[in-house]
N, C-alpha and C positions, 0 to 999 in steps of 0.2 A: 143797461138795465136788463135787456133781454138775455145777454150773454151770461150775466150773473145768475139769472133765473135758470138758464140752461145748465150752467155748471153746478148749481145747487141741486137740480133734478138728478144729474148724472151722479153727483156725490151720494145722494140718498140711495140710489140704486146700487152703487159700489159698496156702500156700507152694508146693505141688505145681503149682497153677494158674499162679502167678507164673512158675515155671520154664518152663512150656509157652508163655508168650506174652511172653518177655523183651523183645522189641523194640517192643512196642506200648504207648505211654504211656497211650492211651485205655483199653486193657484193664486195665493196672495199676491205674488209678484205679477202674475198675469192681470189681475184686477187693478193693481196699482198702475201698470203700464196703460191699461185701458182708460183709467181716470185721467192720466196725463194727456193721452192722445185726444181725449174728448174735452179738453180745456178746463179741467179742475186745477186751478193754479195753487200749488202747494206752498208757494211763497206768500200766499195770502194767509195771515195768521189764523183767521177764523176757519177757513176751509181746511187748512193744513192740520189744525188742532183736532178737527173731527175725524179725519183720516187716521191721524197718529193715535188718538185716544182709542179708536176702534181696534187698530192693530195691536196696541199694548194690552188692551183688555182681553183680546183673544189669544194672548201669550205668543204673539209672533216673535221671531228671533229679535233680540234687542239691538243687535248690530244693524239689522235692517231698519228698525224703527229709528235708530240713531242717524242713519243716512238721510231719512226723510226730515228729521229734526234739523240737520245741518243745512237743508235746502230752504228752510223758512228764514227769511231775512230778519224779521222783527218778531220773534216768538213772544207771545204774551205769557202771563203767569200761569194760566191754565196749561199751556204747552210745556213749560218748564216742570210743573208739578207732575204732569203725565209721565215725563221721562224719569223723574225721581221715583215715582211710584213703580213704574215698570221695572227699573233696576232693583229697587228695594225688595220686590217680590220674585226676582229672577235668581238663577243659580249663582250669579256673581254680583252681589250688591254694591261692590266698591265704587263703580262709576256714579252711583247716586250721590255719594259724598263729593265727588269731583264736580258734578253738575251743580250741586248746592254752592260749592266754593265759587264756581264761575258766575253764578247768579249774583253773589256778593260783589265780585270783581266788576260786573257790569251794572251794579247799583239797581238790580231788579228788585222791586219791593215784594217780599214774600206775602202770602195770605194765610188764612187759617188752615189750609190743606197742605201747606209745605212741610211743616215740622213733623207731624205724625209719621210721614213716610221716610223722612231723613233719619229720624230716631229709630224707626224700624230697621233700616239698613245698618245703622251703627250697632244696634242690638245683635243683629245677625252676624256682624263682623267681630263682635266682642271688642270694640275699639273705644275703651272708656275715655282716653285722652280726647278723641274727636267729640265724644259725647259731652264732655265738660265744656269744650269750645262752643258747641251748639247750644248747650244750656245757657251759657252767659249771653250768647247772641239773642236768644229768645227773651231773656230778661231785659236786655238793652232796647229791643224794638217793641216791647210791650205785649208780646205774645205769651210771656212766661206765666201769666195768671190763668190762662184758658184751661179748662178742665181736660180737654183731650190732648193738649200739649203736655200738661203735667202727667197725664196717664202714660204718654209716650216716654217721658223722663223716668217715671217709676219703673216701667218695663225695661228700658235701656239699662239703667243702673243694676237692676236685678240680674239681667242676662249677662252683664259684665262682671258678676260676682261681687257687686258692691251693695249688699243688702242694707247696710247702715244708711248709705246715701239715698237708696230707694225709699227707706222708711222716713228719712228726714223730709224728702219732697212730699211724701204722703201726709206727714204730721202738719206741714205748713199749708196744706190745701184747705181753703175755706169752703169749697164745693167739691163733693165727691160723688161718683156714681158707682154702679155695680162693677164696671170695668176697673175703676181705681182699686176697689177692694180685692178683686180677683188678681190684679197685677201684683199688689203688695203681698198677698197671701202666697201666691205662687212664687214670688221673688224670694221669700224666706225659705220656701221649700226647695227651690233650685240650689240654694246655698247651704243646704244641710241644716237649716235652723228650723227644725220641724216643730218644736214646742212653741216657738214664736208664731208660726203660721196658725196653729190651733188657737192660741190666745187671741190673735187678730180675728179669727172666725167668730169667736165668742163676742168680741166687741161689735162686730158687724151685725150679728143677730140682735144684740142689745140696742143698737141704733135703728132697728126695724128695717134693715136692708134685706130683701128677699134673695137668697142665693139662687143661682141658676146651675145648669149642667156643668159649666166650666168650674164653678166654685166647688161643686161636689166632687168632681174628678180630683181637684187639688187636695181637698180635705181627705178623701179616701186614700190618696197616695201617701199623705202624711200619716194617716192611721196605719197603713201597711208598713211604712218605714219604722214606726215606733212599736208596732205590734199592739196598737190600741184597739182591740177587738170590740170592747163595749161601746166606745164612742162610734166606731164604724157601724155597729148595729143600729145605733140611734140615727145615724145618717141614712141608713137603709130604710128605716121606718118613715123618716121624713120624706125620702124619695117617693114612697108609696102615697103619702098624704098629699103631696103637691103634684102628683102625676108625672114625676121625672123618672119613674122606674123603667120606662120604655126608652129613655135616652140611651142610645147604644154605647156612647163613650162612658157615661156614668155607670151603666150596668157592667161594662168590661172592667172598670176600675174597682167596682164592688167585688166582682169575681176574683180579681187579682188580690184584693184585700183578704178575702177569706182563704185563698190559697196560701198567701204569705203569712197568715197567722195560724196556719196548720189546721184550719177549720174546713177540711176538704169536703165534708158532707154538705155544708152550706154553699160552698163553691159550685158543687154539682147541681144543687137546687136552683141557684141563680141561672146557671147555664141552661137547665131544663126549662126555666120559665121565660127565657128570652124569646121574643117574637122572631128575631133573626139572629143567627149566630154568624158573626163575621169570622174570618180566619184568625183574627186577633183573639176572639173568644175561645175558639178551639185551642189555639196555641197556649193561652193563659192557663186553661184547664190541664192540657197535656203536660206543660212545664210544672204546674202546681202538683199534679199527681206524682210526677217523677221526683220532685224535690221532697215530697212527703213520704217517699219510700214505697209508693204504690206503682212500681215500675210496670207490672203486668197490665194494670188498669190503664196506664198511660199508653202502652202499646196498643191495647184493644181500642182505645178512643181514636188513636191515629188510624187504625184500620177502618174505623167507621167513617172518618173524615175522607179516606180514599174512596170508600163505597159511594159517598155522596158526590164524588168527582170534584171536590174542592182542591184548590192548589195550595199545598203547604208552603210556608215561608222558610227562610233559612233559620229563623228562631224556632219554628216548629221542630225542625230537625235537631237543634241543640237539645230540646226537651226529650226527643225520642232517643238520641244517642246517650244522653244523661241517664235516662231510664234503663237502657241496656247496661250501662256502666255500673250503676248502683245495684243491679240485680244479677250481675255476673253473666249476662247473656252475650258472650263474645261473638259467636257466629252471627247472631241476629244483628248485632251492632254493625258488623262489616257489610251485611246485606243491605241495611238501611243507608249506610254511607255510600255504597255503590249506587243504590236507587236514587239518592239525592242528586248525584251527578248525571247519571244516565237517563233517568226518566223525567226529572224536573229541571235539568240544566242548571242546577244551583252549584256554583263553583265553591268548594269548601273553603271556609274562612279559618282563621287561626283557632277560633273557639271550637269548630268541628274537629280539627286535628287534635286539640286539647282533650276532647271527649274520648277520642280513639286511644290516645296515650293513657288516659285514666282507665279506660276499659281494660286494656292489657295489663296495666300496672296493678289494678285492684285484684285482678284474677290471678296474680302471682306470676304472670308472664313478663317479668321485668326486663329480661334480655330482649324479648321481642319488642317491648315498648321503646327501648333504647334504639333498636334497629329502625323502628318506625320513624323516630325523630330524625335519624341520619338520612332517611330517604324522603322526608317531607319536601313537597315542592315549594313551601314557604319557609322563610328564615325562622327557626324556632325562637320564641320570645321567653322572657323570664318565667311566665306562668307555666309553659310547657316543661321547662327544666325543673321547676318547683314540683310539678305533678310527679315527675320521675323520682325526684328526691323523696317525696312523701311515700311513694310506692316502695322505694328502697328501705325506708325506715320501717314500714309495716312488715316487709318480707325479708328484712335483714340482709340486704345486698350492699355490703360496705364498699366494695370496689367501684360499683356504678354510682354509689352515693358521692364518692370523691369526684367522679367525672362530672356529675350534675352540678356539684358545688363549685367546681372550677369554672363552669360556664356562667353560673349565677354571680360569681365574684366579678366577672367581666361585665355582665348586664346590669345587675342591681346590687352593688357591693354592700349597701347599708340596710338591706331588708332583714329585720330581726328574725322573722319566721324561719328563714333558712338556717340560721345559727342554731335556733331552738330544735329544728328537725334533726340536724346533724348531731347535736348534743344528746338528744333523746336516743338516737341510734347507738352512739357510743356508750351511753349509760346503760341501755338494755343489754349490751354485750360486756358490761362491767369494765370498759376501757377508760378508767378514771383519768389517766394521764391525758388522753385525747380530749376528754370532756373539759379538763382544766385549760387545755390549749385553746379550745373554742371560746371559753369564757374570757381568756386573756386577750384573744384577738378582738372580741366584742368590745372590751374595755379600751383597747388601744385605738380601735377605729371609731370609738364614740357611738357605737350602735346601742340603742336602747330598745328593750322589749316593749311592744305595745301593751299598755295595761289592759287587762280583761275587764269588760263591764257587761252587766246584764240588766235588761229592762223588764219590768212587770207592770201590769195595769191593775189598779184597784180604785174603785169609787171615783171614776172620771179623772183619775190622775195617773201619770206614768212615773214610776219610781226607778231610779238608776242606782245600782250597787256596783262597787269596785272591790277587788280583792283586799281583804283585811279592812273593809270600810267600817268606820266608827262614827260617821257623820249623822246617821239617822237617829232621831230621838229615842227609838226603841232598841238601839244597839245592844244594850246589856241583855235585854230579853231575847234578842235574836241569837246572840252567842250562847246563851243558856239553852235555847232551843236546839242549836247545832250540837251541843254536847249530848243532849237527850237523844237526838237523831242518831249520832254516832254510836251511842250505847245500844240502842235498839237494833241498829244495823249489824253490830258485832254479834248479837244473839242469832242473827240470820247467817252468820259465818263470814261477815264482811271483814276483809283485811285490806287496809289502804294500799293502793297500787303505787308503790313509791319508786319503782325503777326509773321512771322518766323525769323525776324531779331532779333539778340540777345538783350535782354531786357534792358541792361544797356546803350543803345544809346537813346538819346532823339528823340521825334517823327519827328522833321524836319530833324535831322541828319540821321535818318533811311532812309528817302526818298532820301537824298543825297547819302548815301552809296549804295542804290539800283541803283541809276542813273549811278553809276560809276563801276558797275560790268563789268568784262572784255569783255563779249560778246557784251554789249551795246556800249562800246568804239570802239570795232572792227567794229561793224555795222555802227556806225557814221562815222568812217574813210572810210569805203567802199562806203557809200552814197555820201561822198564828192569826192572820187577819181575814183571810178569804172564807166565805161560807163553807161549812162542813161538806166535804164530798165534791165541791166544785172543781172542775179541771183547772190546772195551773199552766199558763203559757209564759215561757221565758224567751226573750230575744237576746242572743249573745253575740259580741263582735268578733270573737275568736273561735277556733275549732275547739269543740268540747274535748277535754282530756280523758284518757282511759279510766282514770280513777273516778272522776265525776260521773262518767257514763255508767260504770258499775254501781256506784252509790245511788244514782237516781233510779236505776232499775229496781233496786231494793226498797227505796223510799216509796215508789209507786205500789209496791206489794204490801209493805208494812202499814202505810197510812191509807191504803185503798184509794189512791188518787190517780187520775189520769194526768200525766205531765207531758207537755209538749215543749221541746227545746229547739229553737231555730238557731243553729250556730252558723259560722261563716260559710260552711259548705253545703249544708242540707238541713232537713228536719229530722227530729227523733221523737217518735210517739211512744212514751213509756206507759205500760199498762200491765198490772199484775206480775211485775218482775221481769218483763221482757220488753224489747224495743223493736220497732218496725224495721230498723236498719239491719237487724239480725247480726249485730256487733261487727258490721262491715261498713266502715265509713272513712 
């Protein structure tokens, strides 16, 4: 009895010492040795579990914790769960699944704490087959109806890309809590099902469930993805109402939403009102300014970040280099690239090298861009070669375009955008035979061009339009509006930019095809339905073409509307006949 009391006393002291030196593995080992020397028997399940739990909760190396676990002769369920939890939250979650399998082999009865951590490990490993096995086990042993096990299943299926399965589990739940709603909303979002996540949010509010910071982050991310600015603004006012405006994660998501919907003034306002600006906040605004064509402002903000002695991240530098690239600031770009490595010790990733290739290519230094790629320390990927191909198309470098294309055929032979870029280059040089060869290869290889679509928001709804779309109830009126727009633009001297349209379309048909590009349809719809003078924001999945760019500049002038277009590569702010990209995109 006395020895047990003594061991327990030593154990308490050891645990207190462990908490005081959580980060030192060497000291952890010293304390462990001390505990053994002074008679704490780790083969005693109760004493061992306390030592083990403390080590795992202090993020000690799991291999070390596993050694202790192996010394416990009859580990109880608490001890097994501790090991599963430790691995589930570690860099390598795979052993959590192995330990759970061993539990079943040894007929160890799980308890309510076992499955949430097993499912967390499976979610992190994206192992849906194992997830399905565990799902059936939970049903067999009666844990399947517990709300936190169901929540784990919803999260696991969502993380594994199985949004339908996640939703099915959700629908079958008789009891739901906030975590349930957050998991299923975020699950649809993770799987690109943005509209469904917004619909679920509405259901959640109707059921009287109060959203928290996590919900709002998911919701704002969905709004940013869809360009749903009006809904995002409603979320913003809700944040104020319930006192979540100071939640750093939610505020950063809000800042990101405004930046991604081209509303840079509001993004700056949110940034200015935040009580603390993390590097994430600074980065979101720097990247937002750069993407919206405010390169100089992005660089100035970065200089302010430096003055405050904050440490930029690798993503911050992507924003800075992007800003230099889109403003043609070649020397500055190389200075920042050097600073990133030498001053902050950030090893450039492929994205940074991509920015440098883009920087040279956009400035017309296409040969230097090619030489840069040849001398890169990393293996150039398809994006790098595609960036060069794009520069070759803009600056008419046919020979280098062929080189870039040859590399892309090796890396991504079925990427439709590459064929379109090459076809555009040949068409602009009136090399019609080469254009038809490209078209023939596309057909032979079964390569299909991604259909362009554009999203606009009106009255709490997001509308999607595709090229030549006739599915909308107002289709006839929209096309009548497009004819009216084209007539007014011609009075301003507009001539459709037909050189880049694939050559096997007749001249008049080319003009018709251009008139029906998805962004023009979306703008016509908004001119008819949005309040007079209200700005129009369009989110497009492809790069805006030269003709649409020219036409939208003139629409902004003729109709006195500010139009923001977010295409695949950047933002265009059209106002009074000009664009912030300075026709350089």
